SEVO-46677 format. One record per residue (C-alpha): residue number from 1; x negated, y, z negated. Coordinates in steps of 0.2 Angstrom, whole numbers, plus 2048, in hexadecimal, padded with zeros to 3 digits. Example, Ala and Ser with C-alpha at 12.3 -4.5 7.8 and 13.67 -1.06 7.14 Angstrom:
{resi=1 | px=7C2 | py=7EA | pz=7D9}
{resi=2 | px=7BC | py=7FB | pz=7DC}
This chain:
{resi=1 | px=B25 | py=0D4 | pz=541}
{resi=2 | px=B2A | py=0E5 | pz=53B}
{resi=3 | px=B1B | py=0EC | pz=534}
{resi=4 | px=B09 | py=0E4 | pz=53A}
{resi=5 | px=AFF | py=0DE | pz=52E}
{resi=6 | px=AEF | py=0E8 | pz=52B}
{resi=7 | px=ADB | py=0DF | pz=528}
{resi=8 | px=AD0 | py=0EC | pz=51F}
{resi=9 | px=ABD | py=0E9 | pz=520}
{resi=10 | px=AB3 | py=0F5 | pz=515}
{resi=11 | px=AA0 | py=0F4 | pz=516}
{resi=12 | px=A94 | py=0FA | pz=509}
{resi=13 | px=A85 | py=107 | pz=50F}
{resi=14 | px=A8A | py=105 | pz=520}
{resi=15 | px=A84 | py=114 | pz=52B}
{resi=16 | px=A8A | py=11A | pz=53B}
{resi=17 | px=A7E | py=114 | pz=54B}
{resi=18 | px=A7F | py=101 | pz=545}
{resi=19 | px=A8C | py=0F9 | pz=551}
{resi=20 | px=A84 | py=0F2 | pz=561}
{resi=21 | px=A91 | py=0F9 | pz=56D}
{resi=22 | px=A91 | py=109 | pz=567}
{resi=23 | px=A7F | py=10D | pz=56C}
{resi=24 | px=A74 | py=102 | pz=561}
{resi=25 | px=A6B | py=0F6 | pz=56D}
{resi=26 | px=A5F | py=0EF | pz=560}
{resi=27 | px=A6C | py=0E9 | pz=554}
{resi=28 | px=A77 | py=0DA | pz=558}
{resi=29 | px=A8A | py=0DA | pz=554}
{resi=30 | px=A93 | py=0D0 | pz=560}
{resi=31 | px=AA3 | py=0CF | pz=556}
{resi=32 | px=AA4 | py=0E2 | pz=552}
{resi=33 | px=AA0 | py=0E5 | pz=563}
{resi=34 | px=AAF | py=0DC | pz=566}
{resi=35 | px=ABA | py=0E7 | pz=55A}
{resi=36 | px=AB3 | py=0F5 | pz=564}
{resi=37 | px=ABA | py=0ED | pz=573}
{resi=38 | px=ACC | py=0EA | pz=56E}
{resi=39 | px=ACF | py=0F9 | pz=565}
{resi=40 | px=ACA | py=10C | pz=562}
{resi=41 | px=AB9 | py=112 | pz=55A}
{resi=42 | px=AB8 | py=121 | pz=552}
{resi=43 | px=AA7 | py=129 | pz=555}
{resi=44 | px=AA7 | py=138 | pz=549}
{resi=45 | px=AAD | py=130 | pz=538}
{resi=46 | px=AA7 | py=137 | pz=528}
{resi=47 | px=AA8 | py=137 | pz=515}
{resi=48 | px=AA6 | py=148 | pz=50E}
{resi=49 | px=A98 | py=143 | pz=504}
{resi=50 | px=A98 | py=13D | pz=4F0}
{resi=51 | px=A97 | py=144 | pz=4DF}
{resi=52 | px=A8D | py=137 | pz=4D8}
{resi=53 | px=A7D | py=12B | pz=4DF}
{resi=54 | px=A88 | py=11D | pz=4E0}
{resi=55 | px=A8F | py=127 | pz=4EF}
{resi=56 | px=A9B | py=117 | pz=4F3}
{resi=57 | px=AA4 | py=119 | pz=4E2}
{resi=58 | px=AAD | py=128 | pz=4E8}
{resi=59 | px=AAE | py=125 | pz=4FA}
{resi=60 | px=AB7 | py=115 | pz=4F4}
{resi=61 | px=AC3 | py=11F | pz=4EB}
{resi=62 | px=AC6 | py=12C | pz=4F8}
{resi=63 | px=AC9 | py=11E | pz=504}
{resi=64 | px=AD6 | py=114 | pz=4FA}
{resi=65 | px=AE0 | py=124 | pz=4F2}
{resi=66 | px=ADE | py=12F | pz=502}
{resi=67 | px=AD8 | py=13D | pz=4F7}
{resi=68 | px=AC9 | py=149 | pz=4FB}
{resi=69 | px=AB9 | py=149 | pz=4F1}
{resi=70 | px=ABE | py=156 | pz=4E5}
{resi=71 | px=AD0 | py=14F | pz=4E1}
{resi=72 | px=ACB | py=13F | pz=4D9}
{resi=73 | px=ACA | py=13A | pz=4C7}
{resi=74 | px=AB8 | py=13C | pz=4C3}
{resi=75 | px=AAC | py=133 | pz=4CE}
{resi=76 | px=ABA | py=127 | pz=4D3}
{resi=77 | px=AB6 | py=11A | pz=4C7}
{resi=78 | px=AC8 | py=119 | pz=4C5}
{resi=79 | px=AD8 | py=11E | pz=4CF}
{resi=80 | px=AE4 | py=124 | pz=4C4}
{resi=81 | px=AF6 | py=120 | pz=4C6}
{resi=82 | px=AFD | py=131 | pz=4CD}
{resi=83 | px=AF2 | py=12B | pz=4DC}
{resi=84 | px=AFA | py=121 | pz=4E7}
{resi=85 | px=AED | py=113 | pz=4ED}
{resi=86 | px=AEE | py=10D | pz=4FF}
{resi=87 | px=AF3 | py=0FA | pz=4F9}
{resi=88 | px=AFF | py=101 | pz=4ED}
{resi=89 | px=B08 | py=10A | pz=4FC}
{resi=90 | px=B08 | py=0FC | pz=507}
{resi=91 | px=B0D | py=0F0 | pz=4F8}
{resi=92 | px=B1C | py=0FB | pz=4F5}
{resi=93 | px=B20 | py=0FB | pz=508}
{resi=94 | px=B23 | py=0E9 | pz=505}
{resi=95 | px=B10 | py=0E1 | pz=50B}
{resi=96 | px=B08 | py=0D3 | pz=502}
{resi=97 | px=AF8 | py=0DD | pz=4FC}
{resi=98 | px=AE9 | py=0D1 | pz=4FA}
{resi=99 | px=AD6 | py=0D5 | pz=4F7}
{resi=100 | px=AC7 | py=0CE | pz=4F6}
{resi=101 | px=AB4 | py=0D6 | pz=4F3}
{resi=102 | px=AAE | py=0E5 | pz=4EC}
{resi=103 | px=ABA | py=0F1 | pz=4E1}
{resi=104 | px=AB1 | py=0FF | pz=4DB}
{resi=105 | px=ABF | py=109 | pz=4D4}
{resi=106 | px=AC5 | py=101 | pz=4C3}
{resi=107 | px=AD0 | py=0F1 | pz=4C0}
{resi=108 | px=ADE | py=0FD | pz=4BE}
{resi=109 | px=AE0 | py=103 | pz=4CD}
{resi=110 | px=ADD | py=0F1 | pz=4D6}
{resi=111 | px=AEB | py=0EB | pz=4CC}
{resi=112 | px=AF6 | py=0F8 | pz=4D1}
{resi=113 | px=AF5 | py=0F5 | pz=4E3}
{resi=114 | px=AF0 | py=0E2 | pz=4E7}
{resi=115 | px=AFC | py=0D6 | pz=4E4}
{resi=116 | px=AEF | py=0C7 | pz=4E6}
{resi=117 | px=ADF | py=0C4 | pz=4EB}
{resi=118 | px=ACD | py=0B7 | pz=4E7}
{resi=119 | px=ABB | py=0BB | pz=4E4}
{resi=120 | px=ABC | py=0CD | pz=4DD}
{resi=121 | px=AAE | py=0D7 | pz=4D9}
{resi=122 | px=AB0 | py=0E5 | pz=4CC}
{resi=123 | px=A9E | py=0EF | pz=4CF}
{resi=124 | px=A93 | py=0F8 | pz=4DC}
{resi=125 | px=A85 | py=0EC | pz=4E1}
{resi=126 | px=A7F | py=0DC | pz=4DB}
{resi=127 | px=A73 | py=0CE | pz=4E0}
{resi=128 | px=A7C | py=0C8 | pz=4F0}
{resi=129 | px=A79 | py=0B4 | pz=4ED}
{resi=130 | px=A81 | py=0B5 | pz=4DB}
{resi=131 | px=A8F | py=0C1 | pz=4DA}
{resi=132 | px=A9B | py=0C2 | pz=4CA}
{resi=133 | px=AAB | py=0C2 | pz=4D0}
{resi=134 | px=ABF | py=0BF | pz=4CA}
{resi=135 | px=ACD | py=0B6 | pz=4CE}
{resi=136 | px=ADD | py=0BE | pz=4D0}
{resi=137 | px=AE8 | py=0C4 | pz=4C3}
{resi=138 | px=AF8 | py=0C8 | pz=4C4}
{resi=139 | px=AFA | py=0D0 | pz=4B3}
{resi=140 | px=AEC | py=0DB | pz=4B8}
{resi=141 | px=AE1 | py=0D8 | pz=4AA}
{resi=142 | px=ACD | py=0D5 | pz=4B0}
{resi=143 | px=AC6 | py=0D5 | pz=49E}
{resi=144 | px=AB9 | py=0C7 | pz=49E}
{resi=145 | px=AA7 | py=0CD | pz=49D}
{resi=146 | px=A98 | py=0C4 | pz=49E}
{resi=147 | px=A86 | py=0CB | pz=498}
{resi=148 | px=A79 | py=0CD | pz=4A6}
{resi=149 | px=A67 | py=0D2 | pz=4A7}
{resi=150 | px=A63 | py=0DC | pz=4B7}
{resi=151 | px=A51 | py=0DD | pz=4B3}
{resi=152 | px=A4C | py=0CC | pz=4AD}
{resi=153 | px=A3D | py=0CA | pz=4B8}
{resi=154 | px=A34 | py=0D9 | pz=4AF}
{resi=155 | px=A36 | py=0D0 | pz=49E}
{resi=156 | px=A45 | py=0DD | pz=499}
{resi=157 | px=A51 | py=0D8 | pz=48B}
{resi=158 | px=A5D | py=0E5 | pz=492}
{resi=159 | px=A6F | py=0DE | pz=495}
{resi=160 | px=A7E | py=0E5 | pz=49E}
{resi=161 | px=A8F | py=0DE | pz=49F}
{resi=162 | px=A98 | py=0DB | pz=4B0}
{resi=163 | px=AAA | py=0D6 | pz=4B2}
{resi=164 | px=AAB | py=0C6 | pz=4B8}
{resi=165 | px=AB3 | py=0B4 | pz=4B5}
{resi=166 | px=AA6 | py=0AA | pz=4C2}
{resi=167 | px=A98 | py=0AA | pz=4CC}
{resi=168 | px=A96 | py=09F | pz=4DD}
{resi=169 | px=A83 | py=09D | pz=4DA}
{resi=170 | px=A79 | py=09D | pz=4EB}
{resi=171 | px=A89 | py=0A3 | pz=4F6}
{resi=172 | px=A86 | py=0B3 | pz=4FE}
{resi=173 | px=A92 | py=0C1 | pz=4FA}
{resi=174 | px=A95 | py=0C6 | pz=50E}
{resi=175 | px=A99 | py=0B3 | pz=511}
{resi=176 | px=AA3 | py=0B1 | pz=500}
{resi=177 | px=AAE | py=0BE | pz=504}
{resi=178 | px=AB2 | py=0BC | pz=515}
{resi=179 | px=AB5 | py=0AA | pz=515}
{resi=180 | px=AC0 | py=0AD | pz=505}
{resi=181 | px=ACB | py=0BA | pz=512}
{resi=182 | px=AC9 | py=0AF | pz=520}
{resi=183 | px=AD1 | py=0A1 | pz=515}
{resi=184 | px=ADF | py=0AC | pz=50F}
{resi=185 | px=AE3 | py=0B0 | pz=522}
{resi=186 | px=AE3 | py=09D | pz=526}
{resi=187 | px=AF0 | py=099 | pz=519}
{resi=188 | px=AFB | py=0A9 | pz=51A}
{resi=189 | px=B0C | py=0A2 | pz=519}
{resi=190 | px=B17 | py=0B0 | pz=511}
{resi=191 | px=B25 | py=0B9 | pz=51C}
{resi=192 | px=B1D | py=0CB | pz=517}
{resi=193 | px=B10 | py=0D4 | pz=523}
{resi=194 | px=AFF | py=0D5 | pz=518}
{resi=195 | px=AF4 | py=0E1 | pz=514}
{resi=196 | px=AE2 | py=0D9 | pz=512}
{resi=197 | px=AD5 | py=0E2 | pz=508}
{resi=198 | px=AC3 | py=0DB | pz=50E}
{resi=199 | px=AB3 | py=0E6 | pz=505}
{resi=200 | px=AA3 | py=0DF | pz=506}
{resi=201 | px=A93 | py=0E2 | pz=4FD}
{resi=202 | px=A88 | py=0E3 | pz=50B}
{resi=203 | px=A7D | py=0EA | pz=514}
{resi=204 | px=A7A | py=0F2 | pz=502}
{resi=205 | px=A67 | py=0EE | pz=4FB}
{resi=206 | px=A61 | py=0E1 | pz=4F6}
{resi=207 | px=A62 | py=0DE | pz=508}
{resi=208 | px=A60 | py=0CC | pz=508}
{resi=209 | px=A69 | py=0BF | pz=516}
{resi=210 | px=A68 | py=0AE | pz=51B}
{resi=211 | px=A57 | py=0AB | pz=523}
{resi=212 | px=A5E | py=0AB | pz=536}
{resi=213 | px=A64 | py=0BB | pz=534}
{resi=214 | px=A54 | py=0C2 | pz=52E}
{resi=215 | px=A4B | py=0BA | pz=53C}
{resi=216 | px=A55 | py=0C2 | pz=548}
{resi=217 | px=A4C | py=0D2 | pz=546}
{resi=218 | px=A39 | py=0D7 | pz=548}
{resi=219 | px=A32 | py=0E6 | pz=541}
{resi=220 | px=A28 | py=0EB | pz=553}
{resi=221 | px=A39 | py=0EB | pz=55B}
{resi=222 | px=A40 | py=0F7 | pz=552}
{resi=223 | px=A3F | py=10A | pz=556}
{resi=224 | px=A3C | py=116 | pz=547}
{resi=225 | px=A48 | py=124 | pz=547}
{resi=226 | px=A43 | py=134 | pz=54E}
{resi=227 | px=A45 | py=13C | pz=53E}
{resi=228 | px=A39 | py=130 | pz=533}
{resi=229 | px=A31 | py=139 | pz=528}
{resi=230 | px=A23 | py=133 | pz=51A}
{resi=231 | px=A28 | py=13F | pz=50C}
{resi=232 | px=A3A | py=146 | pz=509}
{resi=233 | px=A3E | py=156 | pz=515}
{resi=234 | px=A47 | py=15D | pz=506}
{resi=235 | px=A46 | py=157 | pz=4F4}
{resi=236 | px=A56 | py=15D | pz=4EA}
{resi=237 | px=A51 | py=155 | pz=4DC}
{resi=238 | px=A58 | py=144 | pz=4DF}
{resi=239 | px=A4C | py=13C | pz=4EB}
{resi=240 | px=A3E | py=13B | pz=4DD}
{resi=241 | px=A4B | py=132 | pz=4D1}
{resi=242 | px=A59 | py=128 | pz=4D9}
{resi=243 | px=A59 | py=116 | pz=4D9}
{resi=244 | px=A5C | py=115 | pz=4EE}
{resi=245 | px=A4C | py=120 | pz=4EE}
{resi=246 | px=A41 | py=114 | pz=4E6}
{resi=247 | px=A45 | py=105 | pz=4F2}
{resi=248 | px=A36 | py=109 | pz=4FC}
{resi=249 | px=A26 | py=113 | pz=4F5}
{resi=250 | px=A1F | py=124 | pz=4FB}
{resi=251 | px=A18 | py=127 | pz=507}
{resi=252 | px=A25 | py=11F | pz=512}
{resi=253 | px=A1A | py=113 | pz=51C}
{resi=254 | px=A22 | py=111 | pz=530}
{resi=255 | px=A1F | py=0FF | pz=52F}
{resi=256 | px=A28 | py=0FE | pz=51E}
{resi=257 | px=A36 | py=106 | pz=525}
{resi=258 | px=A37 | py=0FC | pz=534}
{resi=259 | px=A3A | py=0ED | pz=528}
{resi=260 | px=A47 | py=0F5 | pz=51F}
{resi=261 | px=A51 | py=0F8 | pz=530}
{resi=262 | px=A4E | py=0E5 | pz=534}
{resi=263 | px=A56 | py=0E1 | pz=523}
{resi=264 | px=A65 | py=0ED | pz=524}
{resi=265 | px=A68 | py=0E8 | pz=536}
{resi=266 | px=A67 | py=0D4 | pz=530}
{resi=267 | px=A73 | py=0D6 | pz=524}
{resi=268 | px=A80 | py=0E1 | pz=530}
{resi=269 | px=A7D | py=0D2 | pz=53D}
{resi=270 | px=A81 | py=0C7 | pz=52D}
{resi=271 | px=A92 | py=0D2 | pz=529}
{resi=272 | px=A95 | py=0D0 | pz=53D}
{resi=273 | px=A95 | py=0BE | pz=53C}
{resi=274 | px=AA0 | py=0BB | pz=52E}
{resi=275 | px=AAE | py=0C9 | pz=534}
{resi=276 | px=AAF | py=0C0 | pz=543}
{resi=277 | px=AB2 | py=0AF | pz=539}
{resi=278 | px=ABF | py=0BA | pz=533}
{resi=279 | px=AC6 | py=0C1 | pz=543}
{resi=280 | px=AC8 | py=0AF | pz=54A}
{resi=281 | px=AD2 | py=0AB | pz=53D}
{resi=282 | px=ADD | py=0B8 | pz=541}
{resi=283 | px=ADD | py=0B1 | pz=553}
{resi=284 | px=ADE | py=0A0 | pz=54D}
{resi=285 | px=AEE | py=0A4 | pz=545}
{resi=286 | px=AF7 | py=0AE | pz=552}
{resi=287 | px=AF5 | py=0BE | pz=547}
{resi=288 | px=AE7 | py=0C8 | pz=551}
{resi=289 | px=AF4 | py=0D1 | pz=55C}
{resi=290 | px=AFF | py=0D7 | pz=54D}
{resi=291 | px=AF1 | py=0DD | pz=542}
{resi=292 | px=AEA | py=0EE | pz=540}
{resi=293 | px=AD8 | py=0EB | pz=53C}
{resi=294 | px=ACD | py=0F9 | pz=535}
{resi=295 | px=ABB | py=0F7 | pz=534}
{resi=296 | px=AB0 | py=105 | pz=52B}
{resi=297 | px=AA0 | py=109 | pz=51F}
{resi=298 | px=AA4 | py=112 | pz=50D}
{resi=299 | px=A93 | py=11C | pz=511}
{resi=300 | px=A84 | py=11E | pz=51B}
{resi=301 | px=A71 | py=11B | pz=518}
{resi=302 | px=A5F | py=124 | pz=51C}
{resi=303 | px=A54 | py=116 | pz=51C}
{resi=304 | px=A45 | py=121 | pz=51F}
{resi=305 | px=A4F | py=130 | pz=528}
{resi=306 | px=A48 | py=141 | pz=521}
{resi=307 | px=A3D | py=138 | pz=516}
{resi=308 | px=A4C | py=12F | pz=50C}
{resi=309 | px=A51 | py=11D | pz=50A}
{resi=310 | px=A64 | py=121 | pz=501}
{resi=311 | px=A73 | py=129 | pz=504}
{resi=312 | px=A73 | py=139 | pz=4F7}
{resi=313 | px=A74 | py=146 | pz=503}
{resi=314 | px=A7E | py=14B | pz=512}
{resi=315 | px=A73 | py=149 | pz=522}
{resi=316 | px=A79 | py=141 | pz=52F}
{resi=317 | px=A74 | py=130 | pz=52B}
{resi=318 | px=A7D | py=130 | pz=51A}
{resi=319 | px=A8D | py=135 | pz=51D}
{resi=320 | px=A92 | py=131 | pz=52F}
{resi=321 | px=A99 | py=120 | pz=52E}
{resi=322 | px=A9E | py=112 | pz=53D}
{resi=323 | px=AB3 | py=110 | pz=53E}
{resi=324 | px=ABC | py=104 | pz=548}
{resi=325 | px=ACF | py=103 | pz=54C}
{resi=326 | px=AD8 | py=0F4 | pz=554}
{resi=327 | px=AE8 | py=0EE | pz=556}
{resi=328 | px=AFB | py=0F4 | pz=558}
{resi=329 | px=AFC | py=107 | pz=55B}
{resi=330 | px=AE9 | py=107 | pz=560}
{resi=331 | px=AE4 | py=10B | pz=572}
{resi=332 | px=AD7 | py=0FB | pz=576}
{resi=333 | px=AC6 | py=101 | pz=57D}
{resi=334 | px=AC7 | py=111 | pz=577}
{resi=335 | px=ABC | py=11F | pz=56F}
{resi=336 | px=AC0 | py=12E | pz=566}
{resi=337 | px=AB2 | py=13B | pz=560}
{resi=338 | px=ABE | py=145 | pz=555}
{resi=339 | px=AB8 | py=148 | pz=544}
{resi=340 | px=AC2 | py=13D | pz=537}
{resi=341 | px=ABF | py=139 | pz=526}
{resi=342 | px=AC0 | py=128 | pz=51D}
{resi=343 | px=ACE | py=12F | pz=512}
{resi=344 | px=AD8 | py=131 | pz=521}
{resi=345 | px=AD8 | py=11E | pz=523}
{resi=346 | px=AE7 | py=11E | pz=515}
{resi=347 | px=AF3 | py=129 | pz=51E}
{resi=348 | px=AED | py=123 | pz=52E}
{resi=349 | px=AF2 | py=110 | pz=52B}
{resi=350 | px=B04 | py=117 | pz=523}
{resi=351 | px=B06 | py=120 | pz=535}
{resi=352 | px=B01 | py=10F | pz=53D}
{resi=353 | px=B0C | py=104 | pz=534}
{resi=354 | px=B1B | py=10F | pz=531}
{resi=355 | px=B1A | py=112 | pz=51D}
{resi=356 | px=B1A | py=124 | pz=517}
{resi=357 | px=B0D | py=12D | pz=511}
{resi=358 | px=B0A | py=132 | pz=4FE}
{resi=359 | px=B0C | py=142 | pz=4F6}
{resi=360 | px=AFC | py=13F | pz=4EE}
{resi=361 | px=AF3 | py=13D | pz=4FD}
{resi=362 | px=AE7 | py=14B | pz=504}
{resi=363 | px=AE2 | py=141 | pz=515}
{resi=364 | px=AE8 | py=144 | pz=525}
{resi=365 | px=AF2 | py=138 | pz=531}
{resi=366 | px=AE6 | py=135 | pz=542}
{resi=367 | px=AF4 | py=12C | pz=54C}
{resi=368 | px=AF5 | py=13C | pz=556}
{resi=369 | px=AE4 | py=138 | pz=55A}
{resi=370 | px=AE6 | py=126 | pz=561}
{resi=371 | px=AF4 | py=12D | pz=56B}
{resi=372 | px=AEB | py=13C | pz=574}
{resi=373 | px=AD9 | py=13E | pz=575}
{resi=374 | px=ADA | py=150 | pz=576}
{resi=375 | px=AE3 | py=152 | pz=564}
{resi=376 | px=AD5 | py=15A | pz=557}
{resi=377 | px=ADD | py=15A | pz=545}
{resi=378 | px=ACB | py=15D | pz=53D}
{resi=379 | px=AC2 | py=16B | pz=547}
{resi=380 | px=AB2 | py=169 | pz=539}
{resi=381 | px=AAE | py=160 | pz=529}
{resi=382 | px=AA8 | py=164 | pz=518}
{resi=383 | px=A99 | py=15B | pz=50E}
{resi=384 | px=A94 | py=15C | pz=4FC}
{resi=385 | px=A88 | py=151 | pz=4F1}
{resi=386 | px=A8A | py=155 | pz=4DF}
{resi=387 | px=A85 | py=165 | pz=4D8}
{resi=388 | px=A78 | py=166 | pz=4E5}
{resi=389 | px=A7D | py=167 | pz=4F7}
{resi=390 | px=A8B | py=16E | pz=500}
{resi=391 | px=A8D | py=16E | pz=512}
{resi=392 | px=A99 | py=16F | pz=521}
{resi=393 | px=A97 | py=16B | pz=534}
{resi=394 | px=AA2 | py=16F | pz=544}
{resi=395 | px=AA0 | py=167 | pz=555}
{resi=396 | px=A8E | py=16F | pz=557}
{resi=397 | px=A86 | py=176 | pz=548}
{resi=398 | px=A83 | py=170 | pz=537}
{resi=399 | px=A81 | py=17C | pz=528}
{resi=400 | px=A78 | py=172 | pz=518}
{resi=401 | px=A77 | py=17E | pz=507}
{resi=402 | px=A6D | py=178 | pz=4F9}
{resi=403 | px=A6F | py=17F | pz=4E8}
{resi=404 | px=A63 | py=179 | pz=4D9}
{resi=405 | px=A59 | py=180 | pz=4CD}
{resi=406 | px=A4A | py=17D | pz=4D5}
{resi=407 | px=A51 | py=17E | pz=4E8}
{resi=408 | px=A5B | py=189 | pz=4F1}
{resi=409 | px=A59 | py=186 | pz=505}
{resi=410 | px=A65 | py=187 | pz=513}
{resi=411 | px=A64 | py=17C | pz=521}
{resi=412 | px=A6C | py=17F | pz=533}
{resi=413 | px=A6C | py=171 | pz=53F}
{resi=414 | px=A71 | py=172 | pz=552}
{resi=415 | px=A78 | py=161 | pz=555}
{resi=416 | px=A7A | py=163 | pz=569}
{resi=417 | px=A67 | py=165 | pz=56A}
{resi=418 | px=A60 | py=15C | pz=55A}
{resi=419 | px=A6B | py=14F | pz=555}
{resi=420 | px=A5F | py=147 | pz=548}
{resi=421 | px=A60 | py=159 | pz=53E}
{resi=422 | px=A4C | py=15B | pz=53D}
{resi=423 | px=A4D | py=16D | pz=543}
{resi=424 | px=A54 | py=17B | pz=539}
{resi=425 | px=A5B | py=18A | pz=541}
{resi=426 | px=A5E | py=193 | pz=532}
{resi=427 | px=A57 | py=1A5 | pz=532}
{resi=428 | px=A54 | py=1A5 | pz=544}
{resi=429 | px=A5A | py=1B2 | pz=550}
{resi=430 | px=A69 | py=1B0 | pz=556}
{resi=431 | px=A6F | py=1A4 | pz=54B}
{resi=432 | px=A74 | py=1AF | pz=53E}
{resi=433 | px=A85 | py=1B1 | pz=543}
{resi=434 | px=A87 | py=19D | pz=542}
{resi=435 | px=A82 | py=19E | pz=530}
{resi=436 | px=A8D | py=1A9 | pz=52B}
{resi=437 | px=A9C | py=1A0 | pz=535}
{resi=438 | px=A9A | py=190 | pz=52D}
{resi=439 | px=A95 | py=198 | pz=51B}
{resi=440 | px=AA6 | py=19F | pz=51B}
{resi=441 | px=AAE | py=18E | pz=51E}
{resi=442 | px=AA3 | py=188 | pz=512}
{resi=443 | px=AAB | py=193 | pz=507}
{resi=444 | px=ABE | py=190 | pz=50E}
{resi=445 | px=ABA | py=17D | pz=50A}
{resi=446 | px=AB4 | py=17F | pz=4F9}
{resi=447 | px=AC6 | py=188 | pz=4F6}
{resi=448 | px=AD0 | py=17D | pz=500}
{resi=449 | px=AC8 | py=16E | pz=4F7}
{resi=450 | px=AC8 | py=175 | pz=4E5}
{resi=451 | px=AB6 | py=171 | pz=4E6}
{resi=452 | px=AB1 | py=180 | pz=4D9}
{resi=453 | px=ABF | py=178 | pz=4CC}
{resi=454 | px=AB5 | py=169 | pz=4CC}
{resi=455 | px=AA5 | py=165 | pz=4C1}
{resi=456 | px=A9A | py=165 | pz=4CD}
{resi=457 | px=AA0 | py=171 | pz=4D7}
{resi=458 | px=AA2 | py=17C | pz=4C9}
{resi=459 | px=A8D | py=17B | pz=4C6}
{resi=460 | px=A8B | py=17C | pz=4D9}
{resi=461 | px=A94 | py=18C | pz=4DE}
{resi=462 | px=A8D | py=193 | pz=4CE}
{resi=463 | px=A7A | py=191 | pz=4D5}
{resi=464 | px=A82 | py=196 | pz=4E7}
{resi=465 | px=A89 | py=1A7 | pz=4E0}
{resi=466 | px=A79 | py=1AB | pz=4D6}
{resi=467 | px=A6E | py=1A8 | pz=4E5}
{resi=468 | px=A78 | py=1B4 | pz=4EF}
{resi=469 | px=A76 | py=1C1 | pz=4E3}
{resi=470 | px=A64 | py=1BE | pz=4E3}
{resi=471 | px=A63 | py=1C0 | pz=4F5}
{resi=472 | px=A6B | py=1D1 | pz=4F3}
{resi=473 | px=A60 | py=1D7 | pz=4E8}
{resi=474 | px=A52 | py=1D3 | pz=4F4}
{resi=475 | px=A4D | py=1C2 | pz=4ED}
{resi=476 | px=A4F | py=1B5 | pz=4FB}
{resi=477 | px=A4B | py=1A3 | pz=4FD}
{resi=478 | px=A3A | py=19F | pz=504}
{resi=479 | px=A3B | py=1A0 | pz=516}
{resi=480 | px=A39 | py=18D | pz=51F}
{resi=481 | px=A2F | py=18A | pz=52E}
{resi=482 | px=A31 | py=194 | pz=53E}
{resi=483 | px=A39 | py=18A | pz=54B}
{resi=484 | px=A28 | py=18B | pz=554}
{resi=485 | px=A21 | py=182 | pz=544}
{resi=486 | px=A2E | py=176 | pz=542}
{resi=487 | px=A2B | py=171 | pz=556}
{resi=488 | px=A18 | py=171 | pz=553}
{resi=489 | px=A19 | py=166 | pz=545}
{resi=490 | px=A25 | py=158 | pz=54C}
{resi=491 | px=A17 | py=158 | pz=55C}
{resi=492 | px=A0C | py=151 | pz=54F}
{resi=493 | px=A16 | py=143 | pz=549}
């Protein structure tokens, strides 16, 4: 085989720290552990954030186009024809491209990239037991719409339309999509290599799974995260109205958060079992050693950390994601700690499979990092959420700048001393130079990524400049707690 097959597995809302072999003793993921053992784990894989509350939409658009956050079309609801998709590039190179599961970036982009597929969901989230899906259409026309009442239990008469041709009633989405992928592998009989894109809806809420997975976890066995908080540590105008934040009431209760984590882990263990069936199908066909396998999550999730439940922020729990690579050209049983963005995967797969990288791609080919553990291609990372938050982190420090109508706040974290981002070192003696250096990097990224030219960037950077001018004239932001007071407040928990 001149080119290896590719199996690309993408989960929904799976944060870093949810794979047993990579340091979480409370979660059961034997098949992901097995995948990590036969490949390389990237322990510092990130997304840049998002421009909409549905962070997965721009995240998946970046991943599939290889473009950075402010070089997308809108929020990523469509990937335009001049932005070559990953599937398009593999299809043009002679691969049979095939997909099942969630596609959140428009039917037109899907049709351009994939030559086949089954059980395709065009949307963001749904009831896992009744997912509206579509057969593959070679003509690229996915036009059948069905009405649906998303809130029927309240007596609401409001309906929405969803693009769908059938519903496999009572079949869990993870089992539906993974079994569809496994069947594709078992029956594959073409001469050309395949590019198989398997995208789950889990572990996104509503977090429901078969009872045997729910019974794996008990709240009493779950460690509450050290940065758990009853109320949002920072309220930038999202935590009081975002749909992710209202899945649990305020104040957050420890026992409720432990139950949420149990449900989350149960969904990931369910994914793990089903992914195992897909890997087994590859092995049974003798294809395992000829297939590059990617496993990653599209964004993280707070679930009680910093008093938040969702991913509409740029704390580590929301932008740090799992990433495993295995197969031809990938070292076995190794770890890489270099920074990587998910949108670097497109060019990296091109590098592993001998394909040219399209000119429209912004990401970096990380195959040199696989060959050389000392190679560094990204010394730091840039983060953003809507017109509210910007941030940058390097090997040790992370700067977060909030600028809204009601909030002007800076956070500086020392991630080496405080990996849970609890202590704000901004405005504390000896850290001024670090803040100044990271602010320079923040502005450099603003320019390199064309952030200020975007809809949200124009708003954010105007507020940023206005605040800077206010500081010059002696109107500074309210001081946060001193380090001593922060430490004292943590000691009371």
